[in-house]
C-alpha positions as CSV (number, residue, x, y, z in Angstrom):
1,M,-35.2,20.4,-16.3
2,R,-33.3,17.2,-16.5
3,R,-32.7,15.2,-13.3
4,I,-29.2,13.9,-12.6
5,R,-29.0,10.8,-10.4
6,P,-26.4,11.0,-7.6
7,L,-23.2,9.1,-8.3
8,A,-23.8,6.8,-5.4
9,A,-27.1,5.6,-6.9
10,V,-25.4,5.0,-10.2
11,I,-22.6,3.0,-8.6
12,A,-25.1,1.0,-6.5
13,T,-27.0,-0.1,-9.6
14,A,-23.8,-1.3,-11.4
15,I,-22.7,-4.9,-11.0
16,I,-19.0,-4.9,-10.4
17,S,-17.0,-8.1,-10.3
18,V,-14.1,-8.1,-7.9
19,T,-11.2,-10.6,-7.9
20,V,-9.3,-11.0,-4.6
21,L,-5.8,-12.4,-4.8
22,A,-5.1,-14.5,-1.8
23,G,-2.3,-16.1,0.2
24,S,0.6,-18.4,0.0
25,A,1.2,-21.7,-1.8
26,G,-1.6,-24.1,-1.0
27,S,-3.6,-21.7,1.1
28,Q,-7.2,-20.8,0.5
29,A,-8.9,-17.4,0.5
30,S,-10.1,-16.4,4.0
31,P,-13.7,-17.6,4.8
32,D,-15.0,-14.0,5.1
33,I,-13.9,-13.3,1.5
34,Q,-15.4,-16.5,0.1
35,A,-18.7,-15.8,1.9
36,R,-19.3,-12.4,0.2
37,P,-21.6,-12.5,-2.8
38,G,-20.1,-11.2,-6.0
39,V,-16.5,-11.7,-4.9
40,Q,-14.4,-14.2,-6.7
41,A,-11.4,-15.5,-4.8
42,T,-8.2,-16.6,-6.6
43,T,-5.5,-18.6,-4.9
44,L,-2.1,-17.9,-6.3
45,T,0.6,-20.5,-6.6
46,W,3.8,-18.9,-5.2
47,H,7.3,-19.8,-6.3
48,N,10.3,-18.7,-4.2
49,L,12.7,-16.3,-5.8
50,V,16.3,-17.6,-5.9
51,L,18.2,-14.6,-4.4
52,T,21.7,-13.6,-5.5
53,N,24.5,-11.3,-4.4
54,G,24.0,-11.9,-0.7
55,W,20.3,-10.8,-0.6
56,K,18.4,-12.7,2.1
57,A,14.8,-13.1,3.1
58,F,13.7,-11.7,6.5
59,P,13.1,-14.5,9.0
60,A,9.5,-16.0,9.1
61,T,8.9,-14.3,12.4
62,S,9.1,-10.9,10.7
63,H,5.8,-11.6,8.9
64,F,7.0,-10.0,5.6
65,G,6.7,-13.3,3.7
66,T,9.2,-15.2,1.7
67,P,10.4,-13.4,-1.5
68,A,8.3,-15.1,-4.2
69,W,6.6,-14.6,-7.5
70,A,3.2,-15.8,-8.9
71,V,1.4,-15.4,-12.2
72,S,-2.4,-15.0,-12.6
73,G,-4.4,-13.7,-15.5
74,G,-1.2,-12.6,-17.4
75,I,0.0,-10.5,-14.4
76,V,3.2,-11.3,-12.4
77,Y,2.9,-10.6,-8.6
78,L,5.9,-10.3,-6.3
79,R,5.8,-10.5,-2.5
80,G,8.2,-10.6,0.5
81,A,11.0,-8.5,1.8
82,V,14.8,-8.7,1.4
83,H,17.9,-7.3,3.1
84,G,21.7,-7.5,3.1
85,G,22.5,-7.5,-0.6
86,A,26.1,-6.7,-1.8
87,G,25.0,-5.6,-5.3
88,A,22.0,-4.2,-7.1
89,D,21.0,-7.5,-8.8
90,L,18.5,-9.4,-6.6
91,A,17.2,-12.4,-8.6
92,T,16.2,-13.6,-12.1
93,L,12.6,-14.5,-12.9
94,P,11.9,-17.6,-15.0
95,L,10.6,-17.2,-18.6
96,A,7.0,-17.6,-17.5
97,A,7.3,-14.5,-15.3
98,R,9.2,-12.0,-17.5
99,P,8.0,-8.7,-18.9
100,A,8.1,-7.8,-22.6
101,H,10.4,-4.8,-21.9
102,W,12.3,-3.1,-19.1
103,L,10.1,-1.8,-16.3
104,W,11.0,0.8,-13.6
105,I,8.8,0.3,-10.6
106,C,8.8,2.2,-7.3
107,Y,9.2,0.1,-4.2
108,V,9.5,0.7,-0.4
109,T,12.8,0.7,1.5
110,S,13.7,1.5,5.1
111,G,15.0,4.9,4.0
112,P,12.9,8.1,4.0
113,T,12.1,7.7,0.2
114,T,11.0,5.1,-2.2
115,S,13.5,3.6,-4.6
116,G,13.5,2.0,-8.0
117,L,13.2,-1.7,-8.9
118,L,14.2,-2.5,-12.4
119,V,12.8,-5.7,-14.0
120,R,14.5,-6.4,-17.3
121,A,13.0,-8.5,-20.2
122,S,15.7,-11.0,-19.3
123,G,14.0,-11.5,-15.9
124,L,16.8,-9.8,-13.9
125,I,15.5,-7.9,-11.0
126,S,17.7,-5.0,-9.7
127,L,17.2,-2.5,-6.9
128,F,18.4,1.1,-7.2
129,G,17.8,4.4,-5.6
130,P,18.3,6.8,-2.7
131,G,16.5,4.7,-0.1
132,D,18.3,2.2,2.2
133,G,17.4,-0.9,0.2
134,V,20.2,-3.0,1.9
135,T,18.5,-2.7,5.3
136,F,14.9,-3.3,4.0
137,S,13.4,-3.7,0.5
138,S,9.8,-4.7,0.1
139,L,8.7,-6.6,-3.0
140,S,5.1,-6.8,-1.9
141,G,2.6,-4.9,-4.1
142,V,4.9,-5.0,-7.2
143,S,3.0,-6.4,-10.2
144,F,3.4,-6.1,-14.0
145,P,2.1,-7.8,-17.2
146,V,3.9,-11.0,-18.3
147,K,5.5,-11.0,-21.8
148,A,2.8,-11.8,-24.3
């Protein structure tokens, strides 16, 4: 009869490279991340989003981070939280951070549901949906491939 190794043993024998995306402009990855063997830390260079239509960043004391974008390894990353907009259009990404086609991405609002964030190939970011995006919209965790 053939023996089957437990999944944990198979995973333990595999070498998996992990990339950790860290912090804000000019910051370094935390020391505990850098000290772990097999973990490669990448510091992102963040660029502030220029907000339109009355959208504002939360104050620094809120700890949500300034609305910003970064590109690493062909992936665009967004961060921060916004509020108070008078229209759906939030900001426009520069050429270096635009997708090849329109993308609908779920994001978190202060309402009881998630809402839709539309990133167009032109770089225009718009917020739509049933959630209360005007009170709170989080960009953190949103990522997508940059136009090739």
